[in-house]
N, C-alpha and C positions, 0 to 999 in steps of 0.2 A: 540105495537099492536100484534107483533108476539108472545110475551110471553103470553099475554092474550088468544090468539087463541090456543096456545099449552096447557095451563092449562084447558081451556074449553074442548078441545078434550080428554084429559086424564080423566077429571072428568066425562064426560057423555058417553064415549065410553066403553061399557061393553063387547066388543068382545075379542077374544083371541089375545094376542100379539105374534108376531113371535119371536122365540128365535134367537138372534144374539150375536155376540161377543161384549164385552164391549169396552170402549175407550182404545186404545193401550197406555200402559205406565201409565194409571191412578192410578193403585194400587201402583206402585213404587213411583209415585209423592206424593201420600198421606202419604206413610210411611216416605219418606225423609222429608216432611214438618213437620210432628208431631215429628219425632226424632230430627230434627234440633231445633225445639222449645224447646224440653226438654233439650238439651245440652246448648242452650243459656240461659235458666233459671238457670241452674246449675252454669254456669260461672258468671251470674249476682249476684247470691247469694254469691259466693265466693268473688267476688270483693267488695260487700257491707260489708262482714264480715272483710275482710282485711283492708279496709279503704283507704282513699286517701294517707295517709302518711306511709302506710305499717305497721301500728300497729294494732294488732288484737283487742286491747281494745279501739281503736279510735271510733269505731262504735259498740254500743251494738247490734243494729238492724237497719234495714232500711226499709222504706215502699216501696222502689222500687221493690225488689223481691216479696213482698207480693201482691202488686197491679198488677204486671206483671203476676203472677201466676193466680190471679183472672180473669184477662182479657183473657189470653190465655186459661185458663180452661173453661170459659164460651163459648168462640168461638168454642172450640173443642166439648164441650157438645152439643151445638145447631147443629153443622154440623153433628155429629154422629147420634143424634136422628132424625133429619130431613131425613137423608139418609135412616135410617132403616124404618121409618114410610112410606116413599114413596115406598120403596122396598116391604113392606108388602102389600101396596095397589096395586102395579103393579102385584104382584103374584096372584091376584084374589083369595085370601083366601086359596091358596095352601101352603104346607110346604115350608120353605125357606132354603134349604140346601145350602152349600157354592158353589155347582157346578152350580147353576142356573145363567143364564146371568144377571138376575135382582137382584141378591144378592149384597149387599154392599161389598166393598173390605175388606180384612182381618184386616186392620189397625183399622177400626171402632170397630171391636169386641174387639181388645186389649184396645181401649180407654174406652169401656163400662166396661170391667173388671177392668181397672185402676181406673175408677171413683168409682166403688164399693169398691175397696180397700182403696181409699182415704177417702171416707165417713166413712168406718168402722174404719180406723186408726185414723182419726181426732176425732171421737166419743170416742174411747177408750182412746186416749191421754187426751181429755177433762175430762173424768170421772176419770182417774188416777190423773190428776192435782187437781181436786176438792177434791178427797178423801185424797190425801197426804198433801194438804195445809190447809184443814179445821181446823185441830187442832191448827196449828200456828196462823191462822187468827182469830179463836175464842179466843185464849189466848190473842192475842194482843188487840182484841176488848173488852175483859173483863177488861183488864188493863185500857183502855181508859174510859169505863163506870164507873169503880170504882174510877178513878181520878176525873171525872166530877161530879159524884153523890155519894159521900162517905157515905151518910146516907142511909144505906140499910133498906128496909121496906118490910114486907110481902105483903102489898097492892100494891106495885109497882114492884113486882118480874116479873110479866108477861110483863110489859112495859120495864123493863131492858133487858129482853130476846129479845124483838123486836128490841130495839136499838142496842144491840150487834150483832144480825143477820144482820141488815142493814149495820153496819160498816164492818162486815166480808165480805158481798157481795161486798161492794165497794172496798175493798182491793184486790179482785180477779182480778181487771183490771191490777194490777201490774204484774200478772202472765200470761198474755196473750202472751208474747213473745215466750215461748216454743211452744204454740199451733200454732202460725204463722209459726215458723220454721218447725214444723212437717208437716203442710199442704203443704208448699212450697217443701219440700223434696219429699213428696208423689206424688205431681203433676209432678215434674221434672222426677222422676223415672218412673211414668206411661207413660209419653210421650216418654221417652228414650226406654222403653221396646217394643214400637211399631216397633222398628227396627227389632225385631225378625220375623215380618211378611215378611221381605225380604226372609227369609228361608222357607216360607210357613208353619211356626209353629203355630198350633192352641193354644190358651191360656190354654185349658184343658190339652193338651198333654205336653206343656212346663212346666206348673206349677206342674203337676204330676211327671214329671221327676226331677224337681229341688228340691221341698220340700215335695214330696210324698203325696200331697193332692189328694183326689179322684177327678176324672175328672167330675163326676156328680156335685160335690160341686162347682167346678169352672164354669161349665156351668150354674148352678143355679145362681151363683153370677153374671155372665155376663148378664143374663136376668134381674136380680134384678137391676143391674146397669142401664139398659135401662129404667126400670120403674122409678127409682130415677131421671133420667134425665128428663123424662116427668113430674114428680111431681115438679121438680125445675122450669121448664118452666111454668107450671100452677101456681106455687106459685108467680113467678114474675108477671104474668098476673093479678092474683087476687090482688096482692099487689098494683099494679097500680090502680085498681078499688077502693080498700079500701082507698088509699091515696087521691083519688078524692072525696070520700064520707064521710070519717071519719077524723075529725080534729085532734084527738090524734095520729092516725097512720100517718097522713100527717106530723106531727111534727117530727116523727122519720125519715121519708123519707127525710125531709128537712135537718136534720143533716147530713145525708150521702151526700146529694146534696152539702151542704156547703163545706164539706171536699173535695169532688172531683172537684168542680168547682173553688176552690180557686187558684189552680195552673195554670200557663200560659198554653195556648193551645199547646205549643211546647211539653209539657209533655204527652199530650194525644190528638193528632190532630183530632180525630174523635168525640171528646166530644163537648158539647155546649160551647159557648164562656166563657172565664174566667171573672167573675164579679169583681175580685180583681184588674184587670188592670184598672178598672174605679173607684171602690170604694176607693182604697187606695190613689191614687193621689188626688181625690176630698176631702177626709178627711184631707190629709196633706195640701191642698190648703186652706181649711176652717180654720184650726188651724192657719196657717200662716197669713191669713187675719185678724183674731181676734186679734192676737198678735200685728200686725202692727197698729191696731186701739187703742193700748194702754191697752188691756185687758189681764188678766191672764186666762189661759185655763186649766180646769181640765177634762181630758178624762176619762169617766167611761165606762167600757166595760164588758159584761157578756159572758161567754162561748166562742164560736167561735169569737165573737166580739173582744176579747182580742188579737187574732191573727191579725186581721185587724188593731187594735190599735198599736200593736207592729211594724208591717210593716210600718205604717204611721209615727210613732215616728222616726224610723231609716232613714226616708227621709227628716226630718226637718233640717233646718240650725241651727248652734250653737246659733245664736242670738235669734232664736225662742224658742229653747229648754229651755233657761233660764227662761221662763215664762210659762212652761208647766209642769203639773203633771199627773200621771196616776193612776187610781183606777181600778183594775180588781177583778172579783169575779166569782167563778165557772170556772176558767180558765184551759183549757187543754194543756197549753203551755208545761209544763214539762211531764205530764203523757202520753200524746198522741203524740204531735208534736215533742218533743225532742227525743222520742223513735223511731218514724217512719221516721222523717226527720231531723236527727242530723246535717247534713251539713248546713242546713238553719235555724233551730231553736234550735241549740244546746246550751249548757251552756255558751259558749263563746259569742254567739250572745245575749243571755239574759243578761249577765253581761255587755256587751257593751251598751245595751239599758239603763240599770240602771245607768251606769256611765254618759251617755249623759244627763240623766234627773237629775243628781245630787242626785240620789237615792230618788227623790220625787215620790215614787211608793209604793202603798199599795196593797197587794193581799189578799183577804178574801177567806177562804176555810173551808170546813166542812169535817169531817171524814166520813159522810154518803153519800158523793157525789161520784158516780162511775166514773165521767168524769173529773171534776175539782179537783185540789189538790194544795199543796204548790208548789212553783217554785224554790226557792233556798234552804231553810231549813225547816224542819218540826217543828221548834220552838226551836231548840238548838243553842244558840249563842256561842260566844267564845271570847277569848282575842284579837285575831287579828282584826284590824279595818275593813278590807274588809269583813271578815266573820260576824262581828257585823252589818255592813250595810246591808248585804244580809239578815240576820236573821230578821232585822226590817221590811223588805218588807212583809213577810208572817205573816198574823194574823189569827190564828185559831178561828173559831166560834163554840162554843159548840152547838150541835144539837142533840136533842131538847134543848131549853133553860132551860126548867124545866121538871122534870120527874113526879112530882106529881101535879095533877090539883085540888086536894081537897081544897075546900074553895074558889076557884077562878073561876072555870068553871066546866061544866058537862062532858067535854071530855078532853082527854090528849092533851097537847101541841103537835102540829104536828112536824114531821120530815121533814125538807125542802129539804134535799138532794141536787139536782142540780138546784133547783129553784133560781131565782134572789134574791139578798139580800136587795133590795131597801126598803122593809118595815121593815127592822131590824134596831133597834136603833144603833147597832154597825156600820152599814153602814153609818148612818148619822154622827156618831162620826169620822169615817175615812174621810168623806168629809170635815168636819170642820177642822180636823188636816191638811190635805193637802192644804186647802185654806189658813190657817194661815201660813204654811210654804212657800207658794207662795208669800204672802204679805210681809213676813219678809225677803225674799231673802235668 
């Protein structure tokens, strides 16, 4: 009730506010909070890169620094923008120099400039990554299209280009690690630089002295950073509205929700409850019950469902696993989860799951899929028995199935990308193969 009364008084009282000193020690507390967060993020990134066993190659990348940077960055952005907008309101449309009692502490100005630098740096890194990898991605996509459709035809040249571009875009997912590293480094540095506010250094003065950038440019960047923060807040707000009213947009939001809510609440205590803590045991219990009834079980999972299926398989008893097979399609197990969470869904864990199943596992994937991909090998087998077993898991599906529709239809066969494979004849063949392998033991 007190909060409501204070908000009402501030909103409707248009009189002059007396100038008083701010909260004692508030500016130092904010600076130390932001700076400590930056140092902790840097230490977390170093720990993730070194790995649990002290080997730099043990972990290519980890989702812990990335998601920590996202969480801390959003919290700092919202706190900064809220303080500045409230300050502008309390100033009664007067200029807001740093000497006014209603002005925010200097650390918030550093975070605005840091956010501006982070956005510009991430955009530049993304553009550079796109330009420098485009040639290799297109060359690889051209080889795939030439192998799948060797009969070149002037009438299908446009369609071949569309298929090549779709494959090249899907391959860009493999290059997202450097972008994540760049963003994390920029966020950690931006937070650490707020420690300069302890020395009462303005961003324009400090940057001009360090890199000789004009102070006006730094001031303009600081203001632009504030506007970008406001746009981010509005984007999240309208994103929630579109997710409520638009089915297609709700699907993309659902993907992010599935990724975030899969992990136990201990990983993010302020998030909604973890659905995997209920879904995985229930799925494992259902499989075990069917096996005890004398049935064979084929678990078919698409996209994020393959993660739930893998977690359920790892909880089954050996007596149950002997009558279980796994069929995954559009699976992000290697491309996303092994990269972001290698300690939990790394190659060792995937191989252990395959061994427990007796390698009764088929994974269907397409080159045009930006999310799902192969898990063990991209189709290259070997003489080693273990490598041969792994290579038999992944089955590549040509997409589209045909390039030329003349004589059969009036439109080109569609590119399925990340769509489920249940209507594909090759999916039915995989189901029949796994069923036969279960029956023959």
